C-alpha positions in Angstrom: 0.0 0.0 0.0 1.2 3.5 -0.8 0.6 5.8 2.3 0.7 9.0 0.3 -0.4 12.6 0.9 -0.7 15.6 -1.3 0.5 18.4 0.9 2.7 20.9 -0.9 6.4 20.9 -0.2 7.8 23.5 2.2 9.1 26.6 0.5 10.6 28.5 3.4 14.4 28.7 3.1 15.0 29.3 6.8 15.7 26.3 8.9 12.7 25.0 10.8 12.4 25.4 14.5 12.0 21.8 15.8 13.0 20.6 19.2 16.4 21.3 20.8 18.7 18.4 19.8 21.9 17.3 21.3 22.9 16.1 17.8 21.7 19.1 15.9 24.3 20.8 13.8 23.1 24.4 14.3 24.8 26.4 17.0 23.0 27.5 20.1 24.1 30.1 22.6 26.3 27.7 24.6 27.9 26.4 21.4 28.8 29.9 20.3 30.5 30.7 23.6 32.4 27.5 23.8 33.4 27.4 20.1 35.2 30.8 20.5 37.6 29.1 23.0 38.0 25.9 21.0 38.5 27.4 17.6 42.0 26.8 16.0 43.9 30.0 15.2 45.7 28.9 12.0 45.6 26.4 9.2 48.2 24.1 10.9 46.0 23.8 13.9 42.8 23.2 11.9 41.9 19.5 12.0 40.4 17.7 8.9 39.4 19.1 5.5 42.9 18.3 4.1 42.2 19.1 0.5 40.5 22.5 1.4 43.4 23.4 3.8 46.0 22.7 1.2 44.3 24.7 -1.5 43.5 27.6 0.8 47.0 27.7 2.1 48.3 28.2 -1.5 45.8 31.0 -2.1 46.8 32.8 1.1 50.6 32.3 0.7 50.4 33.6 -2.9 48.4 36.7 -1.8 50.9 37.5 1.0 53.8 37.1 -1.4 52.3 39.6 -3.8 51.4 42.0 -1.0 47.8 41.9 -2.1 44.5 41.0 -0.6 43.4 37.4 -1.0 40.8 36.4 -3.6 37.2 36.2 -2.5 36.4 32.8 -0.9 33.2 30.8 -1.0 32.8 28.0 1.6 29.9 25.6 1.3 28.8 22.7 3.4 26.6 21.5 6.2 26.4 23.4 9.5 29.1 22.7 12.1 31.9 21.8 9.7 34.1 24.8 10.3 33.1 27.5 7.8 33.2 30.3 10.4 36.4 29.0 11.8 38.1 29.0 8.4 37.0 32.6 7.8 38.6 33.7 11.0 41.8 31.7 10.1 41.8 33.5 6.7 41.8 36.9 8.5 44.5 35.7 10.9 46.7 34.3 8.2 46.4 37.6 6.2 47.0 39.7 9.3 43.7 41.6 8.7 40.7 42.4 10.8 37.5 40.6 10.2 33.9 41.8 10.1 31.1 39.3 10.6 27.5 39.5 9.4 24.9 37.3 7.7 22.7 37.3 4.7 19.4 37.6 6.5 20.7 40.7 8.3 21.2 42.5 5.0 17.6 43.2 3.7 18.4 46.4 1.7 21.1 47.6 -0.5 21.7 50.5 1.9 22.6 48.0 4.7 25.3 46.5 2.5 26.5 49.9 1.4 27.0 51.0 5.0 29.0 47.9 5.8 31.2 48.1 2.6 31.9 51.8 3.0 33.3 51.3 6.5 35.7 48.5 5.6 39.4 49.0 5.9 41.9 48.1 3.2 42.6 44.3 3.3 39.8 43.7 5.8 37.9 40.3 5.6 34.2 40.5 5.4 32.5 37.2 6.5 29.0 36.9 5.1 27.3 33.8 6.6 24.3 32.3 4.9 25.1 34.4 1.9 22.3 32.8 -0.2 19.7 34.4 2.0 20.7 38.0 1.2 18.2 40.2 -0.5 18.3 40.6 -4.3 19.0 44.3 -4.4 22.0 43.9 -2.0 23.2 40.9 -4.0 23.3 43.0 -7.2 25.2 45.7 -5.4 27.7 43.0 -4.2 28.5 42.1 -7.8 30.2 45.4 -8.5 31.8 45.6 -5.1 33.5 42.3 -5.5 34.7 42.9 -9.0 35.5 46.6 -9.2 35.6 47.6 -5.5 33.0 50.2 -6.2 29.3 50.7 -5.4 26.8 53.1 -6.7 24.8 54.8 -4.0 21.4 56.0 -5.2 20.3 59.4 -3.8 16.8 60.5 -4.3 13.8 58.9 -5.9 12.1 58.8 -9.2 13.4 60.9 -12.2 15.5 63.0 -9.9 17.5 60.1 -8.5 21.2 60.1 -9.0 23.9 57.5 -8.6 26.9 58.5 -6.7 29.9 56.2 -7.2 31.7 55.2 -4.0 35.2 53.7 -4.3 36.0 50.9 -1.8 39.3 49.8 -0.5 40.4 46.3 -1.6 38.9 43.7 0.7 38.3 39.9 0.9 34.8 38.6 1.0 34.3 35.2 2.6 30.9 33.8 1.9 29.5 30.8 3.7 26.4 28.8 2.6 24.7 25.6 3.4 22.9 25.7 0.0 25.4 26.5 -2.7 22.8 25.7 -5.4 20.7 28.7 -4.3 23.5 31.1 -5.2 23.0 32.8 -8.6 25.8 32.1 -11.1 26.8 35.7 -11.4 27.6 35.8 -7.7 29.2 32.4 -7.5 31.5 33.2 -10.5 32.9 36.2 -8.7 34.6 34.1 -6.0 38.2 33.4 -6.8 38.3 30.3 -4.6 35.4 27.9 -3.9 35.6 25.1 -1.4 33.1 22.5 -0.3 33.4 21.2 3.3 33.0 17.5 3.7 31.8 15.5 6.7 34.6 14.3 8.9 35.8 10.8 9.2 35.7 9.2 12.7 39.5 9.3 13.0 39.5 13.1 12.3 36.7 13.6 14.9 38.8 11.8 17.4 41.6 14.3 16.9 39.1 17.1 17.3 37.8 15.6 20.5 41.3 15.0 22.0 42.2 18.6 21.1 39.0 20.0 22.7 39.4 17.8 25.8 42.9 19.3 26.3 41.6 22.8 26.1 38.7 22.0 28.4 41.0 20.2 30.9 39.1 16.9 30.5 40.8 13.5 30.9 39.8 11.2 28.1 41.0 7.8 26.9 41.4 7.1 23.2 38.6 4.5 23.4 36.3 7.1 25.0 37.1 9.6 22.2 36.4 6.9 19.6 33.0 6.2 21.2 32.0 9.9 21.1 33.4 10.3 17.5 31.3 7.4 16.2 28.1 9.1 17.4 28.9 12.6 16.2 27.5 12.4 12.7 30.8 13.5 11.1 30.4 17.0 12.5 32.9 18.7 14.8 30.3 20.9 16.4 28.3 17.9 17.5 31.5 16.1 18.7 32.3 19.0 20.9 28.8 19.2 22.3 28.7 15.5 23.1 32.1 15.8 24.7 30.8 18.4 27.1 27.8 16.3 28.0 29.9 13.2 28.6 32.3 15.3 30.7 29.3 16.3 32.9 28.3 12.7 33.3 31.9 11.6 34.1 32.2 14.3 36.7 29.0 13.4 38.5 28.8 9.6 38.0 32.5 8.7 37.8 35.9 10.0 38.7 36.0 12.5 35.8 37.9 10.2 33.4 36.1 9.5 30.1 36.4 5.8 29.1 34.5 4.0 26.4 32.1 2.6 29.0 31.5 6.0 30.6 30.9 7.6 27.2 28.5 4.9 26.2 26.5 5.2 29.5 26.4 9.0 29.2 25.1 9.1 25.7 22.6 6.4 26.5 21.2 8.9 29.1 21.0 11.6 26.4 19.4 9.1 24.0 22.1 9.2 21.4 22.6 5.7 20.0 25.7 4.0 18.5 25.0 5.5 15.0 24.3 9.0 16.3 20.5 8.7 16.1 18.5 10.5 18.7 14.9 10.3 19.9 13.5 12.1 16.8 15.4 10.0 14.4 14.3 6.8 16.0 10.7 8.0 16.2 10.6 8.6 12.5 12.1 5.2 11.7 9.8 3.4 14.3 6.7 5.0 12.8 7.8 4.2 9.3 8.5 0.5 10.1 5.8 -0.3 12.7 2.9 1.8 11.5 3.4 1.7 7.7 5.3 -1.5 7.2 8.4 0.3 5.8 6.5 2.6 3.4 6.0 4.1 1.0 4.4 6.8 3.1 3.9 10.5 2.4 5.9 13.1 4.4 2.8 14.8 6.0 1.4 11.4 7.1 4.7 10.4 8.6 5.0 13.8 10.4 1.5 13.4 11.9 2.4 9.9 13.1 5.5 11.2 14.8 3.8 14.3 16.2 6.1 16.8 14.6 5.8 19.4 11.9 6.5 18.2 8.4 9.4 20.7 8.0 11.0 19.3 11.2 10.9 15.8 9.8 12.0 16.8 6.3 14.8 19.3 7.3 15.9 18.0 10.7 15.6 14.2 10.8 15.6 13.0 7.2 19.0 14.4 5.9 21.0 12.3 8.3 18.7 9.2 7.9 19.2 9.4 4.2 22.9 9.9 4.4 23.2 6.9 6.8 21.2 4.7 4.3 18.3 4.1 6.7 15.6 6.0 4.7 15.1 6.7 1.1 13.0 9.4 -0.6 11.1 8.2 -3.6 8.4 9.7 -5.9 5.8 7.5 -4.0 6.9 8.6 -0.6 9.4 7.7 2.1 10.6 4.1 2.4 12.8 2.3 4.9 15.9 0.4 3.8 17.0 -3.0 5.0 19.5 -1.3 7.2 16.7 0.5 9.1 15.0 -2.8 10.0 18.4 -4.2 11.1 19.2 -1.1 13.2 16.0 -1.3 15.2 16.2 -5.1 15.5 12.9 -5.6 13.5 12.2 -8.2 10.8 10.7 -7.0 7.4 7.2 -8.2 6.7 8.3 -10.4 3.7 10.7 -12.2 6.0 8.1 -12.6 8.7 5.9 -14.5 6.2 8.7 -16.7 5.3 9.3 -15.1 1.9 6.2 -15.3 -0.4 8.2 -14.6 -3.5 6.5 -11.3 -4.0 8.5 -8.2 -5.1 9.7 -6.1 -2.1 10.5 -2.4 -1.9 13.9 -2.9 -3.5 13.1 -5.5 -6.0 12.6 -9.3 -6.0 
C-alpha cells in the first residue's frame, strides 16, 4: 500500500524550528561561547578538510607574497563543519581584521553599502548564509566584489542620481549551506570555492582530543572513539557530546572518560551508536511499525511522529538518508533493510517466510 499525501512541499528557506537536539548541527548560545575558546587559530592547527586546507594555504601564501588582498572565498557545506572558523583563520593568516555579518541581516542595498563603505583596506568581510541575502543587496555586491566600487542611489524617481563610491580592496568570505541557491553571477565572482566534507571518525577523534585538552578533560582514546562514532561526522556535534559526557563523568564517575562512561552517558542523552536521537528513532519506528516500511507521504509520517513536516524533512531526514536508513522516492518515504536491522525488526516479507512477491527494493 502507498501511504501517500498531497501536501505541498515546504518553501521557506529558513531552517525549521523543531526541538532542541543534542545532535543538531546548528549552534545555540552555549555552542557559540564554547566554540570561541575551542577554535583553532591557524591552518596548521585546523583538523580535517585536508584538501581544502592545502588549496586555501596556497591561495593565502600567494596573496601574501604579492602583498595583495586574498581572492574572495566561498565556503559551502553543512552546518558545524568549520566555515566560520576558516573565515577567522583567513583573516589571521592575512594579518587583517574581520567583520562578521549574515545574509538575513542584509535586507536592503543600503545595509550592505553601509558595511562596505566602512571597511578598511585588506579587511575580511565574512557573510554567513550568503544565499539568504536580498536581491538588491546581492546585485550591489557584484560590483563591489569585481570593481571595489558601489553606486549609492540618492533621491527617488526621475531626480534620483547614482553617486559612485570607491571601496578599499577587501576579501569577501561567503558561507552557505545551500550553494545551489546562489545565482551564477555571484558564484562566479569568487576566486576560490571550497566544499566542506563531513569528517571521518579518525578526524573527529583528533578534534575531541584537542578540545578535551583545552577543556581540561581527561579522556582515553577509546572514549574519544565512542564519542566520535556518534557525532554524525560534525565537529560541532562532537564538541557538544564531549561536554555532556564530561558532565556525566564528573557526576557519576571520577572524571575520566572511558568507552564505558561515554556509552553510558550518551545512553542517558538518547544518542545511540550510530548517532540517532529520539526524533530519528521515532521517524524510523513509525515508518517501520505503522506503515510496514513505506512508501508513506511526508505529511502522514510527520503526523504519526507528532512533529511538523518541516521538522521531519529538514531536521531528521537528511541524516537518515545519508546513513542509508531511509530513502525518498516519488511514491513517498521508504525504509531500507539497514533501518530494519538497526531497530532489530524483521521486514514483513521475511516474517511471512518469503512469499516470492517483489519487495520495496526488487525481487
